[in-house]
C-alpha positions in Angstrom: 16.9 165.6 2.7 19.2 168.8 1.0 15.9 170.5 0.7 14.6 170.0 4.6 18.4 171.2 5.1 18.4 174.1 3.6 15.0 175.1 4.8 16.6 174.5 8.4 19.3 176.7 7.8 17.0 179.7 5.9 14.8 179.3 9.0 18.0 179.7 11.5 19.0 183.2 9.5 15.5 184.7 9.6 15.6 184.2 13.5 18.7 185.9 13.1 18.2 190.0 14.2 17.4 191.6 11.2 21.1 194.7 11.1 22.6 190.9 11.0 20.9 189.5 8.4 21.4 192.7 6.0 24.6 193.2 7.3 25.7 189.5 6.0 23.3 189.9 2.6 25.4 192.7 2.1 28.7 191.0 2.3 27.4 188.3 0.1 26.5 191.0 -2.6 29.7 192.8 -1.6 31.8 189.5 -1.9 29.8 188.7 -5.3 30.3 192.2 -7.3 33.5 193.5 -6.0 36.2 191.2 -7.3 34.4 191.5 -10.9 34.7 195.3 -10.8 38.4 195.0 -9.8 39.1 192.7 -12.3 41.3 194.3 -15.4 42.3 191.3 -17.2 40.9 187.8 -17.7 42.5 185.0 -15.8 45.2 182.6 -18.2 45.4 178.7 -17.9 48.6 179.5 -15.4 45.9 181.5 -13.4 43.5 178.8 -13.6 46.1 176.5 -12.8 47.3 178.3 -9.4 43.8 178.7 -8.4 43.4 174.8 -8.7 46.4 174.1 -6.7 44.8 176.7 -4.1 41.9 175.1 -3.6 43.8 172.1 -4.0 46.1 173.0 -1.0 42.6 174.4 0.8 41.4 170.7 0.8 44.2 169.0 1.6 44.7 171.6 5.0 41.1 170.7 5.8 42.0 166.6 5.8 44.8 167.3 7.6 42.5 169.0 10.3 40.3 166.1 10.7 43.4 164.4 11.2 44.9 166.6 13.5 41.5 166.1 15.3 40.9 162.9 15.4 39.5 161.8 12.1 36.6 164.4 11.9 36.1 168.2 11.4 35.1 169.3 14.8 31.2 170.5 15.5 32.6 173.6 17.2 33.8 176.6 16.0 37.2 177.3 14.6 39.2 180.5 12.9 38.9 179.4 9.6 40.5 176.6 10.1 43.6 177.5 8.2 40.9 179.0 5.0 42.4 182.1 5.3 45.5 181.4 3.7 44.6 180.6 0.2 42.4 183.5 -0.5 45.6 186.1 0.2 47.9 184.0 -1.9 45.2 183.8 -4.7 44.9 187.9 -3.8 48.5 188.8 -4.8 49.1 187.1 -8.1 46.0 186.4 -9.7 42.9 188.4 -10.8 40.2 189.1 -8.5 37.6 187.7 -10.0 39.5 183.8 -9.5 39.1 184.9 -5.4 35.3 183.9 -5.4 36.1 180.9 -6.9 39.0 179.6 -4.5 37.3 180.7 -1.4 33.9 179.0 -2.6 35.7 175.7 -3.6 37.9 175.8 0.0 34.8 176.6 1.9 32.4 173.9 0.1 34.9 171.0 0.8 35.6 171.9 4.8 31.6 172.3 5.0 30.9 169.2 2.7 33.5 167.4 5.3 32.3 168.0 8.8 32.3 171.3 9.9 28.7 172.1 11.0 28.4 176.3 11.7 25.1 177.4 11.1 25.3 178.3 7.0 24.5 181.6 6.9 27.8 182.5 9.0 29.7 180.3 7.1 28.8 181.9 3.8 29.0 185.2 5.5 33.1 184.1 6.9 33.5 183.5 3.4 31.9 186.7 2.0 34.2 188.1 4.5 37.8 186.3 3.0 36.6 187.5 -0.6 36.1 191.1 0.5 39.5 191.0 2.9 41.6 189.2 -0.9 40.2 192.0 -2.5 41.3 194.7 -0.5 44.9 193.4 -1.1 44.4 192.9 -4.9 44.7 197.1 -5.0 48.0 197.0 -3.4 50.8 197.8 -6.3 54.2 196.1 -6.1 53.5 192.3 -7.0 55.0 189.8 -4.2 57.4 192.0 -3.2 58.0 191.5 0.6 56.6 195.3 1.3 53.8 194.7 -0.8 53.1 190.9 1.0 54.1 192.4 4.9 51.3 194.9 4.2 49.3 192.8 2.6 48.9 190.8 5.0 48.3 193.3 7.6 45.6 194.5 5.4 43.9 191.5 5.0 43.9 190.8 8.9 42.8 194.2 9.7 40.1 193.9 7.0 38.8 190.4 8.3 39.1 191.6 12.0 36.7 194.7 11.1 34.1 192.8 8.7 33.9 190.4 11.4 33.2 193.0 14.5 30.4 194.1 12.3 28.8 190.3 12.5 29.2 190.2 16.2 27.8 193.8 16.6 25.1 193.3 15.3 24.3 189.8 15.7 22.4 188.7 19.2 25.5 189.0 22.1 24.6 185.2 23.4 25.2 183.6 19.9 28.6 185.6 18.7 30.1 185.2 22.4 32.8 182.8 20.9 33.7 185.3 17.9 33.5 188.0 20.2 35.9 186.5 22.8 38.4 185.8 19.6 38.3 189.1 18.6 39.3 189.9 21.4 42.4 188.1 21.6 45.7 189.4 20.7 46.4 185.3 19.6 43.9 185.4 17.2 45.4 188.4 15.2 49.2 186.1 15.6 47.3 183.0 14.2 45.7 184.9 11.5 49.2 186.6 10.4 50.9 182.9 10.5 48.4 181.4 8.0 47.6 184.1 5.6 51.7 184.3 5.7 52.0 180.3 5.3 49.9 181.3 1.8 52.3 183.8 1.1 55.6 181.3 1.5 53.4 178.6 -0.6 52.8 181.1 -3.7 56.6 182.0 -3.8 57.3 178.2 -3.7 54.9 177.8 -6.6 56.1 181.6 -8.8 60.1 179.6 -8.2 59.1 176.1 -9.3 55.5 174.2 -9.2 57.1 171.4 -8.1 58.2 173.1 -5.0 55.1 173.1 -3.6 55.2 169.9 -2.4 57.4 171.3 0.0 54.1 172.8 1.4 52.8 169.5 2.8 55.0 169.7 5.9 54.4 173.5 6.4 50.4 172.5 6.4 50.5 169.5 8.5 52.5 172.1 11.2 49.9 175.0 10.6 47.2 172.6 11.3 48.7 171.7 14.5 49.8 174.8 15.2 46.2 176.9 15.2 44.9 174.0 17.0 46.9 175.7 19.6 44.7 178.3 21.0 41.3 177.0 20.2 42.0 173.6 22.7 43.9 176.1 25.2 41.4 178.2 25.3 38.8 175.1 25.6 40.8 174.0 28.3 40.1 177.3 30.5 36.5 178.0 29.1 33.4 176.6 30.6 31.5 174.4 27.7 27.9 175.5 28.6 28.6 179.4 29.4 31.6 180.3 27.9 32.6 181.8 31.0 36.2 180.8 32.3 37.1 177.8 34.4 37.3 178.8 38.2 41.6 177.9 38.0 41.8 180.2 34.7 40.0 182.9 36.1 42.1 182.1 39.6 45.1 182.9 37.5 44.3 185.9 35.9 42.8 187.7 39.2 46.5 186.6 41.3 48.4 188.2 38.4 46.7 191.6 38.8 46.5 191.1 42.8 50.1 191.5 42.6 49.8 195.1 42.3 49.1 197.3 45.3 45.7 198.4 44.3 42.3 198.2 45.1 40.5 195.2 43.9 37.0 193.4 44.7 35.4 189.9 44.0 31.6 189.3 43.2 30.1 185.8 43.8 26.5 185.7 42.1 24.6 183.0 42.6 21.1 182.4 40.7 18.2 182.5 42.9 15.6 178.9 43.7 17.7 177.2 40.6 16.5 173.8 41.7 13.0 174.4 41.0 14.3 175.7 36.8 16.1 172.1 36.4 13.3 170.1 38.8 10.4 172.0 36.8 11.6 172.5 33.3 14.4 169.9 32.8 18.4 170.2 32.9 18.6 171.1 29.3 16.4 174.4 30.1 18.4 174.8 33.0 21.4 175.0 30.7 19.8 177.7 28.4 19.6 179.7 31.3 23.2 180.0 32.2 24.5 180.4 28.6 21.5 183.6 29.0 22.6 184.5 32.3 26.4 184.7 31.2 25.8 186.9 28.3 24.1 189.2 30.1 26.7 188.9 33.1 29.5 189.8 29.9 27.3 192.5 28.1 26.8 194.4 31.5 30.9 193.9 33.0 33.6 196.2 32.2 36.1 195.4 30.0 39.0 195.0 32.5 36.4 192.9 34.4 37.1 189.1 34.8 34.2 186.4 34.5 34.3 183.1 35.0 32.1 179.8 36.0 32.3 179.1 40.1 30.6 176.1 39.6 26.8 174.8 39.1 24.9 178.1 39.0 27.3 179.9 40.8 29.2 182.8 38.9 32.5 184.8 40.1 33.8 188.0 38.8 37.0 189.7 39.4 37.2 193.8 39.3 40.8 195.5 38.9 41.5 198.9 40.5 37.9 198.7 42.0 36.6 200.6 45.6 33.8 199.4 47.5 31.4 202.1 45.8 31.8 200.9 42.7 32.1 197.3 43.2 28.7 197.5 44.8 27.2 199.8 41.8 28.9 196.9 38.9 26.8 194.3 41.3 23.6 196.1 41.1 23.8 196.5 37.5 24.5 192.6 36.8 21.5 192.0 39.4 19.5 194.5 37.3 21.0 193.1 34.4 20.0 189.5 34.8 16.6 190.1 37.1 13.2 189.3 35.3 15.3 186.7 32.3 12.1 185.1 31.8 12.0 181.0 31.0 9.6 178.7 30.7 7.3 180.9 33.0 10.4 180.7 35.5 11.9 184.3 36.1 15.5 184.2 37.3 16.6 186.5 40.1 20.1 187.1 41.0 21.9 187.1 45.0 25.6 188.7 44.7 28.2 189.1 47.4 30.5 191.9 47.2 34.5 191.6 48.9 36.7 194.5 48.5 40.3 194.6 49.6 43.9 196.1 48.6 47.3 193.6 49.0 44.9 190.7 50.1 44.3 187.1 48.1 41.6 185.8 45.8 41.0 183.4 48.3 40.3 185.8 50.8 38.1 187.7 48.6 36.5 184.7 47.9 36.2 183.5 51.3 34.5 187.2 52.4 32.2 187.4 49.1 31.0 183.8 50.1 29.9 185.2 53.5 28.3 188.4 51.6 26.6 185.7 49.4 25.3 184.1 52.3 23.7 187.3 53.8 22.3 188.2 50.8 20.3 185.2 50.5 19.1 185.4 54.1 18.5 188.6 53.2 16.0 187.9 50.5 17.7 187.1 48.0 17.5 189.4 44.8 20.1 191.9 46.1 23.6 192.6 46.6 25.8 192.3 50.2 29.2 194.2 50.1 31.6 193.1 53.1 34.9 194.7 52.3 36.1 194.5 55.9 33.4 192.3 57.4 30.8 194.4 57.3 28.2 193.9 54.4 25.5 196.1 53.4 22.4 194.6 51.5 20.7 196.2 48.7 17.4 195.1 48.3 15.0 194.3 45.3 14.4 196.6 41.8 11.2 198.4 42.6 10.9 198.1 46.2 10.6 201.8 48.4 13.4 203.7 50.0 13.1 202.9 53.2 14.2 204.3 56.4 18.0 203.5 57.7 18.3 203.2 61.3 21.4 204.5 63.4 23.2 205.7 59.8 25.2 208.2 60.9 28.2 207.2 58.5 25.9 207.1 56.1 27.2 208.1 52.5 24.8 209.8 50.1 25.2 209.7 46.2 23.6 209.2 43.0 20.1 208.1 44.5 21.2 205.6 46.8 21.5 205.4 51.1 24.9 203.3 52.2 24.3 202.7 55.5 27.5 200.6 57.6 24.7 198.4 59.9 26.0 194.5 59.4 23.7 192.0 58.1 24.0 189.1 60.8 24.1 185.7 59.6 21.0 184.3 60.9 17.7 183.2 60.1 16.3 186.9 59.2 17.8 190.3 58.5 17.1 192.4 61.7 15.0 195.5 61.0 17.5 198.0 61.3 19.7 196.6 58.4 21.2 199.2 56.4 20.3 198.9 52.7 21.7 200.8 49.5 18.0 201.5 48.1 18.1 202.9 44.5 15.3 205.4 43.8 
């Protein structure tokens, strides 16, 4: 059983993009060598005793986490289960070589008790904490307030930078959770709180080993507090796609629309998605949704907000975006998704675009919905813009630049022609429909 599990873990690691594999391997090698090179004295009995206490507290923290989450470590990823507290405490006073022992024991116990993050990620995460602790260990100053504060900041910064390498080098879809964490200020606040708790436990130990018992209620509060952000995130996030639920998406959009600036909403729908579910099954359909979501996120700008509208429909809020910019973003999304092959079925995307200034989210969504309907009627796999009830369809990629009739007010730019004619909500688009064609 163990052998087959290791084989499966190795196959999962071998399937990871080569840059991510090399990065993880480098982290592990450095985590094994750097602490040894930084160790200037052999550990004494007091050092070994403190290391054992930290390992025990890590195990206790894991068990408290199990209790807080209903008796089992949840299978979804969490920010270290507060495990970063113990290597930070060790880095402040122990010989760096003991960092490896503390992290290995803490991570081994936590994994044995139920967490099922892919093994290669779990090992890489442990290596990152060892290296972050190694960075702290070179700071002078003992346990002075200045060193503790600077060490906490350095630990979290080192951890974030090394995790960012993992997120950037691995497949974007596989690291959607990690990328989201690194973009969230709450991640850094939580990690700073966690490492600070490790420092408090250490100071209790140095004052009197018996005072470590006072750390137990602190750990209970810590485990419950680190659950707040993940649970809030899960409440706001769609489990299949990793995108925001409509309600959370609407709150962010309404907050931005309070300013008197142009904004746009895209409503995107996968074409003939029912065929995927009916012919390949709903599990493949879920895979398609995850793949499409990852491509949408990659194609968006940093300030854009994507959500799952429902079913196979997605909504995107574009702040500070005029009609031309919104149409170009929509076309980039369509091209990013278009041609995604799944089980012999090629996925395409229709996009409705609504723009306005000083309007409500509902007004933008309603207009985008009409534009999406027009895109479906225009043949699918296209984008339709409706800034003021004037939608403009964009044909499928690769189609020839066609003649635009009555385009006296057309706008030329970046290989495109934009005409003002409207696409009616009939069964077919008329022959004189104005289109935005990309050469």
